N, C-alpha and C positions, 0 to 999 in steps of 0.2 A: 491479470485477468480473474483470480480466484478475489481477490478482495472488490472487485469492482462487481461480478458475477452474483456475489452475496448481498449487495443491495442493491443494483438492477437490473439483476436478470442477463440468462446468458446474449441473447443478441445485442442490449446495449453493450456487455463487457468484449464481443468481438469490435464492433465499431468503438470503443475507445483504444482496446491493444492495437488495432490497426491506425488509428489516430495519432495515437503515440510512435509509432515505427516509421510511420511517414515522418514525424515530424523530425526524428532524428535523424533519420536518411538526410531532410533535407538539411538540416545544420552542418553534419559531414561533408556533404556536395558543397555547400555554399562557402564554412570558412576552411577547406580544405586541412582539414582535421582528423585523426584518428578516432574513430568510438574512443571513450571510456565509460565502462560498466560502472555504475556507481555500490553495486552490490545488492544483493540479497537484504541487506538492513536498513539501505536508506529512507524506505518512509518510516522505518522502526523509528530510527534516529530523528525525523523530523516529527513524530507528530507521538511523541512518549504520550500523553494525555488520552488521546484517541486510544491510543495502542491500550493504554491502561483500564482504561474501561471498558472497551471491547471484549478484554480479558477476564474481568470481573463480570458481569454480566455472562459470559460464558460459565465461569464457575457458578453462579445464584442458579443458573439455567439446571446443574446437575444437582443441586440440593444442598447443599456449602451455603454460610456465612460468611460474607467478604469484606472486611472492614480494611480500607485504604488509606497509609500514612507514608509522606514521606521515608526514604531510607535517614538514616542520619549521618 
């Protein structure tokens, strides 16, 4: 919710979360499988570059200089 709200606003975030819940419920009922939580870090693992850019932008907005290099 918070990720979508930051980009698209509260109403769209509510709709996006509702759609995600309905999609999960549909899959669970269709496949007769138990719910499997992907974890809080799921989106960060899948989109490391976007997360790094967002965090660098946030640090710059606080008045710091940021140089991004991949870890050795």
